[in-house]
C-alpha positions in Angstrom: -0.1 -0.1 0.2 1.4 3.5 -1.0 1.3 6.4 1.3 2.8 8.9 -1.2 -0.4 10.7 -1.7 -1.1 11.2 2.1 2.8 13.0 2.6 1.8 16.3 0.8 -1.6 16.4 2.7 0.7 16.2 6.2 3.3 18.8 5.3 0.5 21.2 4.0 -1.6 20.4 7.5 1.8 21.3 9.3 2.2 24.2 7.3 -1.2 25.5 8.0 -0.5 25.0 11.8 2.5 26.9 11.9 1.6 29.4 9.6 0.3 31.7 12.2 3.8 31.6 14.4 5.8 32.1 11.0 3.6 35.7 10.6 2.5 36.6 14.0 7.0 36.3 15.0 8.2 38.9 12.5 5.0 41.0 13.2 6.1 41.1 17.0 9.8 41.9 16.3 9.1 44.5 14.0 6.8 46.6 16.6 9.5 46.0 19.2 11.8 48.6 17.0 13.9 45.3 16.1 16.0 45.8 13.2 15.1 43.8 9.8 18.0 41.6 10.1 17.5 40.0 13.2 13.8 39.8 12.1 15.2 37.5 8.9 17.3 35.5 11.0 14.7 34.8 13.5 12.3 33.7 10.2 14.6 31.7 8.6 15.8 29.9 12.0 12.0 29.0 12.8 11.3 28.1 9.3 14.4 25.6 9.4 13.4 23.8 12.4 9.9 23.9 11.5 11.2 22.1 8.4 13.5 19.7 10.1 10.7 19.0 12.5 8.0 18.4 9.7 10.4 16.2 7.9 11.2 14.2 10.9 7.5 13.7 11.8 6.3 12.8 8.2 9.0 10.4 7.8 8.5 8.5 10.8 4.8 8.5 10.0 5.1 7.3 6.8 7.7 4.6 7.9 5.2 3.3 10.6 2.2 3.2 8.3 4.0 1.3 5.6 5.0 -1.5 8.3 1.3 -1.6 9.0 0.5 -1.6 5.6 3.0 -4.4 4.9 1.7 -6.5 7.6 -1.9 -6.4 6.9 -0.8 -6.9 3.2 1.0 -10.4 4.4 -1.7 -11.5 6.3 -3.8 -11.3 3.4 -1.9 -13.3 1.4 -1.7 -16.1 4.2 1.8 -15.3 5.8 1.4 -15.1 9.7 5.1 -15.8 10.1 5.7 -12.4 11.8 4.6 -9.8 14.1 4.6 -6.0 15.0 7.3 -4.9 17.6 5.7 -2.8 20.5 7.1 0.0 22.3 5.5 1.7 25.0 6.1 5.1 24.0 4.9 4.5 20.8 1.7 6.4 19.8 0.9 3.3 17.5 1.3 0.2 20.3 -2.7 0.0 20.4 -3.2 -0.2 16.6 0.4 -2.7 16.6 -1.4 -4.8 19.5 -4.6 -4.7 17.2 -2.5 -5.9 14.6 -0.8 -8.6 16.4 -4.2 -10.2 17.7 -5.2 -10.2 14.1 -2.1 -12.1 13.0 -2.9 -14.3 15.9 -6.5 -15.1 14.8 -5.6 -15.5 11.2 -2.9 -18.1 12.5 -5.3 -20.0 14.3 -7.7 -20.0 11.4 -4.9 -21.4 8.8 -4.0 -23.8 11.2 -7.4 -25.0 11.7 -8.1 -25.0 7.9 -4.6 -27.1 7.3 -6.0 -29.8 9.7 -9.6 -29.8 8.3 -8.0 -30.4 4.7 -5.6 -32.7 5.7 -8.6 -35.1 7.5 -10.5 -34.3 4.7 -8.0 -35.5 2.2 -7.5 -38.5 4.4 -10.9 -39.3 4.6 -11.5 -38.9 1.0 -8.4 -41.2 0.0 -9.2 -44.1 2.1 -13.1 -44.0 2.6 -14.5 -47.3 0.3 -16.5 -44.8 -1.9 -15.6 -43.7 -5.1 -15.8 -39.8 -5.4 -15.4 -37.9 -8.7 -15.8 -34.2 -8.9 -15.9 -32.8 -12.5 -16.1 -29.1 -14.0 -19.1 -27.7 -16.3 -17.2 -28.9 -19.2 -17.5 -32.4 -17.8 -13.6 -32.7 -17.4 -12.7 -34.6 -13.8 -11.0 -32.3 -11.3 -10.7 -34.6 -8.2 -10.9 -38.6 -7.9 -10.0 -40.1 -5.3 -8.3 -43.7 -5.0 -11.2 -46.1 -5.3 -12.7 -44.1 -8.1 -9.0 -44.7 -9.8 -9.1 -48.2 -9.0 -12.7 -48.6 -10.8 -10.6 -47.5 -14.2 -7.7 -48.8 -15.9 -5.7 -45.7 -16.3 -1.7 -45.0 -15.6 -2.0 -41.3 -14.6 -5.6 -41.4 -13.0 -8.7 -40.0 -13.7 -8.0 -36.5 -13.2 -8.0 -34.4 -16.6 -10.2 -37.3 -18.4 -13.9 -36.6 -19.2 -16.8 -38.2 -17.5 -18.7 -38.8 -21.1 -15.5 -40.9 -22.4 -15.5 -42.7 -19.6 -19.3 -43.4 -19.4 -19.5 -41.6 -16.0 -22.4 -39.5 -17.3 -24.6 -42.3 -19.1 -24.2 -44.3 -15.9 -25.7 -41.6 -14.0 -28.3 -41.0 -16.6 -30.1 -44.3 -15.4 -33.1 -44.6 -12.4 -30.6 -44.5 -9.4 -33.5 -45.2 -7.0 -31.9 -48.4 -5.7 -28.7 -50.4 -6.4 -27.5 -51.2 -10.4 -25.4 -53.8 -11.8 -22.6 -52.2 -13.7 -19.5 -53.1 -14.9 -16.5 -50.7 -14.7 -13.1 -51.5 -16.9 -11.5 -52.7 -13.5 -14.6 -54.0 -11.4 -17.9 -55.1 -11.8 -21.2 -55.5 -9.2 -23.8 -53.6 -7.8 -23.4 -50.3 -7.0 -25.1 -47.2 -5.0 -24.8 -44.1 -7.1 -25.5 -40.7 -5.9 -25.1 -37.6 -7.8 -24.8 -34.0 -5.9 -24.3 -30.6 -7.0 -21.7 -27.9 -5.6 -20.7 -24.1 -7.1 -17.0 -22.9 -6.8 -16.5 -19.3 -7.9 -19.7 -18.8 -9.4 -19.7 -22.1 -11.7 -21.9 -25.6 -10.9 -19.6 -28.5 -10.6 -21.2 -32.2 -10.4 -20.1 -34.3 -7.5 -20.4 -38.3 -8.1 -20.3 -41.0 -5.1 -20.2 -44.6 -6.2 -20.5 -47.2 -3.6 -19.9 -51.0 -3.9 -22.9 -52.7 -1.9 -22.4 -55.9 -3.6 -21.1 -57.6 -0.2 -23.5 -55.7 1.8 -26.8 -57.0 -0.2 -25.0 -60.4 -0.4 -24.5 -60.3 3.2 -28.4 -59.7 3.7 -29.1 -62.6 1.2 -27.0 -65.3 2.9 -28.7 -64.0 6.2 -32.0 -64.5 4.9 -30.9 -68.0 3.4 -29.4 -69.0 6.7 -32.5 -68.2 8.8 -34.6 -70.3 6.0 -32.4 -73.4 6.2 -31.7 -73.2 10.0 -35.8 -73.5 10.1 -35.9 -76.1 7.9 -33.3 -78.1 9.1 -34.8 -78.0 12.6 -38.0 -78.8 11.6 -37.0 -81.8 8.9 -34.7 -83.2 11.8 -37.4 -83.3 14.2 -39.5 -85.4 11.5 -36.6 -87.5 10.2 -35.6 -88.8 13.9 -39.3 -90.5 14.8 -39.5 -91.8 11.2 -36.2 -93.5 11.4 -36.8 -94.9 15.0 -40.2 -96.2 13.9 -39.0 -98.1 10.6 -36.1 -99.6 12.7 -38.7 -100.6 15.2 -41.2 -102.0 12.7 -38.1 -104.0 11.2 -38.0 -105.9 13.8 -42.0 -106.8 13.9 -42.8 -107.3 10.3 -41.7 -111.1 10.4 -40.8 -112.6 7.3 -43.0 -110.1 5.2 -40.3 -109.7 2.6 -42.1 -106.6 0.9 -43.0 -104.7 3.9 -39.3 -105.4 5.0 -37.8 -104.0 1.8 -40.1 -101.0 2.1 -39.1 -100.1 5.7 -35.4 -100.8 4.9 -36.0 -97.8 1.9 -38.0 -95.4 4.5 -34.9 -95.9 7.1 -32.3 -95.6 4.3 -33.9 -92.0 2.7 -34.3 -90.7 6.1 -30.4 -91.0 6.5 -30.0 -89.9 3.2 -32.1 -86.6 4.1 -30.4 -86.2 7.3 -26.7 -86.2 5.6 -28.2 -83.8 3.0 -29.3 -81.3 5.7 -26.1 -81.8 7.6 -24.1 -80.3 4.5 -26.4 -77.5 4.5 -25.4 -77.2 8.5 -22.0 -76.2 7.3 -23.0 -73.5 5.4 -24.8 -71.8 8.2 -22.2 -72.3 10.8 -18.8 -71.6 8.8 -15.6 -71.3 10.8 -13.4 -68.4 11.5 -10.6 -69.1 9.3 -7.2 -70.0 11.4 -4.5 -68.2 9.5 -1.1 -69.5 9.5 2.0 -69.2 6.9 1.3 -71.9 3.7 3.0 -72.2 0.4 0.4 -71.3 -2.3 2.2 -73.8 -4.8 2.7 -76.4 -2.5 -1.0 -76.3 -1.3 -2.1 -76.5 -5.1 0.1 -79.2 -5.9 -1.5 -81.2 -2.8 -4.8 -80.8 -4.3 -4.0 -81.8 -7.8 -2.3 -84.7 -6.6 -5.3 -86.0 -4.4 -7.7 -85.7 -7.4 -4.9 -87.5 -9.7 -6.4 -86.9 -13.0 -4.3 -86.4 -16.1 -6.5 -83.4 -17.1 -5.3 -81.0 -14.6 -2.2 -79.2 -14.6 -0.5 -76.5 -12.5 0.9 -73.6 -15.3 3.3 -72.1 -13.0 6.4 -72.3 -11.2 6.0 -69.0 -8.9 6.6 -69.5 -5.4 4.5 -67.5 -2.6 3.5 -68.0 1.0 0.3 -66.4 2.8 -1.2 -66.3 5.7 -4.7 -68.4 5.0 -6.6 -71.3 6.9 -5.0 -74.4 4.7 -8.2 -76.5 5.5 -11.0 -74.0 4.5 -8.9 -73.1 1.2 -8.0 -76.6 0.2 -11.8 -77.3 0.4 -12.2 -74.4 -1.9 -9.6 -75.4 -4.4 -10.9 -79.3 -4.6 -14.4 -77.9 -5.2 -13.8 -75.8 -8.2 -11.0 -78.6 -9.5 -14.1 -81.0 -9.2 -16.5 -78.8 -10.7 -14.1 -78.0 -13.9 -13.4 -81.6 -14.6 -16.9 -82.4 -14.5 -17.5 -80.0 -17.1 -14.9 -81.6 -19.3 -16.3 -85.1 -18.8 -17.9 -85.3 -22.1 -14.7 -85.1 -23.9 -12.2 -87.4 -24.1 -9.4 -87.6 -21.5 -6.6 -86.3 -23.7 -8.9 -83.8 -24.8 -9.9 -82.3 -21.5 -7.7 -79.5 -20.0 -8.1 -77.6 -16.6 -5.6 -75.1 -16.2 -4.5 -73.8 -12.9 -2.4 -70.6 -12.4 -1.5 -67.9 -10.2 -0.1 -64.6 -9.9 0.8 -61.7 -8.0 0.1 -58.3 -9.0 0.5 -55.2 -6.4 0.4 -57.4 -3.2 -2.9 -59.2 -4.8 -2.7 -63.0 -5.3 -4.6 -63.9 -8.6 -5.7 -67.5 -9.0 -7.8 -69.0 -11.9 -9.0 -72.3 -12.8 -9.7 -72.4 -16.5 -11.4 -75.5 -18.1 -12.3 -75.9 -21.5 -15.8 -77.7 -20.9 -19.4 -76.6 -21.7 -19.3 -73.4 -20.2 -21.9 -72.1 -17.8 -25.6 -71.9 -18.9 -27.0 -69.7 -16.3 -24.4 -67.6 -14.4 -27.1 -65.6 -12.4 -28.0 -68.5 -10.2 -24.3 -69.6 -9.6 -24.3 -68.7 -5.7 -28.0 -69.3 -4.8 -28.4 -71.9 -2.5 -30.3 -75.3 -3.3 -29.6 -74.3 -6.9 -27.8 -76.9 -9.0 -27.2 -78.1 -12.6 -26.1 -81.5 -11.2 -28.2 -84.4 -10.1 -26.5 -85.1 -7.5 -25.7 -81.6 -6.6 -26.8 -80.0 -3.5 -26.2 -76.3 -4.7 -24.1 -75.4 -2.0 -20.5 -75.6 -3.0 -19.9 -72.4 -4.7 -21.6 -70.6 -2.1 -19.6 -71.9 0.8 -16.4 -71.8 -1.4 -17.3 -67.9 -1.8 -17.9 -67.8 2.1 -14.5 -68.9 2.5 -12.7 -66.9 0.5 -14.6 -63.8 1.4 -14.1 -64.7 5.1 -10.1 -64.5 3.8 -10.9 -60.7 2.6 -11.0 -62.0 -1.1 -13.4 -62.1 -3.9 -14.7 -65.6 -6.0 -15.8 -65.0 -9.4 -16.9 -67.6 -12.1 -17.8 -66.7 -15.6 -17.5 -68.1 -19.1 -14.2 -67.9 -20.8 -14.4 -65.1 -23.6 -11.7 -66.6 -25.8 -12.3 -70.1 -26.0 -14.9 -72.7 -24.6 -14.9 -73.6 -21.2 -15.4 -71.3 -17.7 -13.0 -69.5 -15.3 -12.8 -69.4 -12.0 -11.1 -66.7 -10.3 -9.9 -66.1 -6.8 -8.6 -63.0 -5.4 -6.6 -62.7 -2.2 -4.7 -59.6 -0.7 -1.5 -60.9 0.6 1.5 -59.4 2.7 4.2 -61.7 1.3 6.6 -61.0 -1.6 7.0 -64.2 -4.4 10.3 -66.0 -3.8 
C-alpha cells in the first residue's frame, strides 16, 4: 500500500498549523523596533526548525504506516509468520497490538483449515466410496483412490472426461436403487449418488459410487441361513422319529419281505435326507479362518495330486507364502477343480484340460482355474443356495467356497471364457508376502 499521496497533505497540514507563528513572530519583532536583520534571521531559523520537525515527523509516520500496511497485506496473502514489535512510548502501540491479535487469529484459522483439509484428504483417500468431481465442461478435477481403482488408467482420472469414461451415461439411469454395472476394473452392484456444488460461480458435479455387492450379499445370505436353519430344525424333528419307527417295525414284521424292504427304504431315505441337511448346516456354521503361513504353490500341488487326474495341470512355478487357513482353502480348491473336471467329462481324457495358474500383482494374489468344458448356462444363479445343474448336486459348494474366500478378505468369481470354450473361476486374495 502506497502512502505517498498522504505525505503532501501532512506537510500542508503542518504548514497551516505553523503559519500563524511564522507570521506573528516577524510582526512582533517589527513592532518592537528590532532591526530587520534579526527579524530575518529569526524567521529563517524558525522556518528551518519547522522544516526539520515536519520532515522528521512525516518520515517517521510514513515508515510506521508502511510497516502496518505491509503486515496487513502479508496477512491477506496468508503469511502469518511475523508480528509487529511493540514500544510502550510509541503512539501506535494500540494499533500494533490490534494487528498482532489479527495475526494470531489468522494463524489459528490457518492451522485449523490445514488440519481440516488434511483430515478431509485422508477421509476421501481411504473411504471405500469412489468420489469424482467434474467441472462444467465434464472434465474430472478430483478423483480419490477408490475411483481410480475402478478404471484402468496409468495417471489417474484427473483431466479425463466423464463422458469418455461412461460416468455421465451411468448416472443418467434411474438411481433409486442399486444397479448392476461393470467398470473396466470392477463389476458388481453399485449405489450411485450425484450432487452439485458451486465454485467461483460455476456449477460442478460430484459423483459418489459405492459398491454394495457385499452388503446385499450379506443380507441375502443371512436370510438364506435363517430359512435353512428353520427347515433343518423342522425336518430333523420329523426324520428322527421316522427312522426310529422304521427300525422298530423291521423287527416286528417277521418274514414279510415286501414290507421289510419298504421299511428299509424308508430308513435309508431318512438317513440320506439327514446327511443332506447336515451339508447345509456347514453353510450356516462356517468357522472363523485359522490363519497360518502356507506355500500356495505347494497347497495347489497337493490338491491336484489328491484328485490324480491327467487333465489337471499347474501352469506356474511361482512360489508364494500367504497367511491362510489351509483346511478351508483346500476345500475351496478341490471343489473348483472337481467342478471343472465334471465340466469336461463329455470330452475324451486327452482333450479335456483344466489349467491352474496364479500370479501376484501389487500385493494381490490372483488364482485362476480354467477349463475347456461346456461353460456355464446360467451365471446368475451360481451362488444361489439349493440351485444346482448336477443331478446329485446340493447347490451349496460354490456358495460355501465364496463364503470361505470372502472370510479371507478376497473375492471369488465364475464366468464363461470369452476367448475359448469353457469357464474360468478366479480367486482374488490380498497378501503381504513377496514372491520368492
